[in-house]
C-alpha positions as protocol buffer text, in pm:
chain_id: "A"
residue {
  index: 1
  type: UNK
  ca { x: 81 y: 965 z: -2725 }
}
residue {
  index: 2
  type: UNK
  ca { x: 163 y: 1021 z: -2350 }
}
residue {
  index: 3
  type: UNK
  ca { x: 126 y: 799 z: -2079 }
}
residue {
  index: 4
  type: UNK
  ca { x: -80 y: 951 z: -1776 }
}
residue {
  index: 5
  type: UNK
  ca { x: 72 y: 1029 z: -1483 }
}
residue {
  index: 6
  type: UNK
  ca { x: -203 y: 897 z: -1269 }
}
residue {
  index: 7
  type: UNK
  ca { x: -382 y: 598 z: -1256 }
}
residue {
  index: 8
  type: UNK
  ca { x: -773 y: 596 z: -1181 }
}
residue {
  index: 9
  type: UNK
  ca { x: -938 y: 371 z: -924 }
}
residue {
  index: 10
  type: UNK
  ca { x: -1285 y: 317 z: -885 }
}
residue {
  index: 11
  type: UNK
  ca { x: -1486 y: 138 z: -593 }
}
residue {
  index: 12
  type: UNK
  ca { x: -1752 y: 400 z: -506 }
}
residue {
  index: 13
  type: UNK
  ca { x: -1570 y: 698 z: -642 }
}
residue {
  index: 14
  type: UNK
  ca { x: -1272 y: 805 z: -815 }
}
residue {
  index: 15
  type: UNK
  ca { x: -944 y: 810 z: -674 }
}
residue {
  index: 16
  type: UNK
  ca { x: -624 y: 888 z: -840 }
}
residue {
  index: 17
  type: UNK
  ca { x: -267 y: 735 z: -739 }
}
residue {
  index: 18
  type: UNK
  ca { x: 83 y: 833 z: -861 }
}
residue {
  index: 19
  type: UNK
  ca { x: 196 y: 579 z: -1143 }
}
residue {
  index: 20
  type: UNK
  ca { x: 581 y: 517 z: -988 }
}
residue {
  index: 21
  type: UNK
  ca { x: 688 y: 257 z: -1217 }
}
residue {
  index: 22
  type: UNK
  ca { x: 338 y: 80 z: -1263 }
}
residue {
  index: 23
  type: UNK
  ca { x: 230 y: -57 z: -1603 }
}
residue {
  index: 24
  type: UNK
  ca { x: -44 y: 128 z: -1736 }
}
residue {
  index: 25
  type: UNK
  ca { x: -382 y: -52 z: -1796 }
}
residue {
  index: 26
  type: UNK
  ca { x: -515 y: 17 z: -2141 }
}
residue {
  index: 27
  type: UNK
  ca { x: -886 y: 152 z: -1936 }
}
residue {
  index: 28
  type: UNK
  ca { x: -658 y: 321 z: -1649 }
}
residue {
  index: 29
  type: UNK
  ca { x: -822 y: 160 z: -1382 }
}
residue {
  index: 30
  type: UNK
  ca { x: -638 y: -41 z: -1128 }
}
residue {
  index: 31
  type: UNK
  ca { x: -762 y: -356 z: -916 }
}
residue {
  index: 32
  type: UNK
  ca { x: -799 y: -372 z: -567 }
}
residue {
  index: 33
  type: UNK
  ca { x: -493 y: -585 z: -547 }
}
residue {
  index: 34
  type: UNK
  ca { x: -274 y: -328 z: -735 }
}
residue {
  index: 35
  type: UNK
  ca { x: -365 y: -74 z: -462 }
}
residue {
  index: 36
  type: UNK
  ca { x: -284 y: -333 z: -179 }
}
residue {
  index: 37
  type: UNK
  ca { x: 39 y: -454 z: -348 }
}
residue {
  index: 38
  type: UNK
  ca { x: 124 y: -46 z: -380 }
}
residue {
  index: 39
  type: UNK
  ca { x: 25 y: 9 z: -27 }
}
residue {
  index: 40
  type: UNK
  ca { x: 294 y: -261 z: 74 }
}
residue {
  index: 41
  type: UNK
  ca { x: 558 y: -98 z: -130 }
}
residue {
  index: 42
  type: UNK
  ca { x: 487 y: 233 z: -37 }
}
residue {
  index: 43
  type: UNK
  ca { x: 504 y: 129 z: 351 }
}
residue {
  index: 44
  type: UNK
  ca { x: 826 y: -30 z: 283 }
}
residue {
  index: 45
  type: UNK
  ca { x: 955 y: 297 z: 128 }
}
residue {
  index: 46
  type: UNK
  ca { x: 835 y: 526 z: 378 }
}
residue {
  index: 47
  type: UNK
  ca { x: 630 y: 716 z: 103 }
}
residue {
  index: 48
  type: UNK
  ca { x: 382 y: 837 z: 364 }
}
residue {
  index: 49
  type: UNK
  ca { x: 167 y: 1045 z: 126 }
}
residue {
  index: 50
  type: UNK
  ca { x: 101 y: 749 z: -128 }
}
residue {
  index: 51
  type: UNK
  ca { x: 39 y: 512 z: 198 }
}
residue {
  index: 52
  type: UNK
  ca { x: -229 y: 773 z: 260 }
}
residue {
  index: 53
  type: UNK
  ca { x: -338 y: 768 z: -108 }
}
residue {
  index: 54
  type: UNK
  ca { x: -388 y: 417 z: -123 }
}
residue {
  index: 55
  type: UNK
  ca { x: -604 y: 402 z: 222 }
}
residue {
  index: 56
  type: UNK
  ca { x: -819 y: 655 z: 105 }
}
residue {
  index: 57
  type: UNK
  ca { x: -880 y: 455 z: -222 }
}
residue {
  index: 58
  type: UNK
  ca { x: -989 y: 179 z: -17 }
}
residue {
  index: 59
  type: UNK
  ca { x: -649 y: -42 z: 30 }
}
residue {
  index: 60
  type: UNK
  ca { x: -673 y: -320 z: 319 }
}
residue {
  index: 61
  type: UNK
  ca { x: -436 y: -187 z: 614 }
}
residue {
  index: 62
  type: UNK
  ca { x: -388 y: -532 z: 715 }
}
residue {
  index: 63
  type: UNK
  ca { x: -320 y: -701 z: 360 }
}
residue {
  index: 64
  type: UNK
  ca { x: -60 y: -961 z: 376 }
}
residue {
  index: 65
  type: UNK
  ca { x: 205 y: -900 z: 103 }
}
residue {
  index: 66
  type: UNK
  ca { x: 213 y: -1261 z: -74 }
}
residue {
  index: 67
  type: UNK
  ca { x: 456 y: -1157 z: -315 }
}
residue {
  index: 68
  type: UNK
  ca { x: 771 y: -1204 z: -53 }
}
residue {
  index: 69
  type: UNK
  ca { x: 824 y: -1513 z: 144 }
}
residue {
  index: 70
  type: UNK
  ca { x: 786 y: -1302 z: 487 }
}
residue {
  index: 71
  type: UNK
  ca { x: 400 y: -1227 z: 432 }
}
residue {
  index: 72
  type: UNK
  ca { x: 453 y: -889 z: 598 }
}
residue {
  index: 73
  type: UNK
  ca { x: 129 y: -652 z: 669 }
}
residue {
  index: 74
  type: UNK
  ca { x: 195 y: -252 z: 542 }
}
residue {
  index: 75
  type: UNK
  ca { x: 277 y: -176 z: 916 }
}
residue {
  index: 76
  type: UNK
  ca { x: 535 y: -433 z: 925 }
}
residue {
  index: 77
  type: UNK
  ca { x: 684 y: -321 z: 600 }
}
residue {
  index: 78
  type: UNK
  ca { x: 699 y: 44 z: 755 }
}
residue {
  index: 79
  type: UNK
  ca { x: 839 y: -84 z: 1084 }
}
residue {
  index: 80
  type: UNK
  ca { x: 1117 y: -278 z: 965 }
}
residue {
  index: 81
  type: UNK
  ca { x: 1199 y: -29 z: 706 }
}
residue {
  index: 82
  type: UNK
  ca { x: 1250 y: 206 z: 986 }
}
residue {
  index: 83
  type: UNK
  ca { x: 964 y: 453 z: 890 }
}
residue {
  index: 84
  type: UNK
  ca { x: 792 y: 576 z: 1206 }
}
residue {
  index: 85
  type: UNK
  ca { x: 585 y: 845 z: 1052 }
}
residue {
  index: 86
  type: UNK
  ca { x: 435 y: 584 z: 797 }
}
residue {
  index: 87
  type: UNK
  ca { x: 386 y: 360 z: 1049 }
}
residue {
  index: 88
  type: UNK
  ca { x: 186 y: 609 z: 1278 }
}
residue {
  index: 89
  type: UNK
  ca { x: -28 y: 666 z: 953 }
}
residue {
  index: 90
  type: UNK
  ca { x: -115 y: 300 z: 945 }
}
residue {
  index: 91
  type: UNK
  ca { x: -178 y: 253 z: 1308 }
}
residue {
  index: 92
  type: UNK
  ca { x: -419 y: 561 z: 1291 }
}
residue {
  index: 93
  type: UNK
  ca { x: -604 y: 371 z: 980 }
}
residue {
  index: 94
  type: UNK
  ca { x: -631 y: 66 z: 1231 }
}
residue {
  index: 95
  type: UNK
  ca { x: -355 y: -175 z: 1139 }
}
residue {
  index: 96
  type: UNK
  ca { x: -329 y: -456 z: 1347 }
}
residue {
  index: 97
  type: UNK
  ca { x: 13 y: -401 z: 1526 }
}
residue {
  index: 98
  type: UNK
  ca { x: 28 y: -723 z: 1663 }
}
residue {
  index: 99
  type: UNK
  ca { x: 9 y: -935 z: 1348 }
}
residue {
  index: 100
  type: UNK
  ca { x: 317 y: -1178 z: 1277 }
}
residue {
  index: 101
  type: UNK
  ca { x: 499 y: -1264 z: 989 }
}
residue {
  index: 102
  type: UNK
  ca { x: 628 y: -1623 z: 876 }
}
residue {
  index: 103
  type: UNK
  ca { x: 920 y: -1554 z: 1093 }
}
residue {
  index: 104
  type: UNK
  ca { x: 665 y: -1457 z: 1425 }
}
residue {
  index: 105
  type: UNK
  ca { x: 802 y: -1090 z: 1425 }
}
residue {
  index: 106
  type: UNK
  ca { x: 573 y: -822 z: 1491 }
}
residue {
  index: 107
  type: UNK
  ca { x: 575 y: -470 z: 1445 }
}
């Protein structure tokens, strides 16, 4: 049995996203939470194409990443990671550029 290379995400349509280290759900369908968390991690790493895929799949461009003590949005992750191309994609998608993290920093 070979694991699939992509997840399917259904919300008003079918989208595919690369696995990149995710565990594979049995039905191959990921939740909106998974998509939003993947958006944050992709922004942090500067993976612009994956950020675009997450946004097309319906990820929230202003999602607060609660998995760290900072509560960064994807735009904050991209800015602090030094990824201007990814930051521009998020800004064009409607990211709140004045959003602040727990330490009162913004993008």
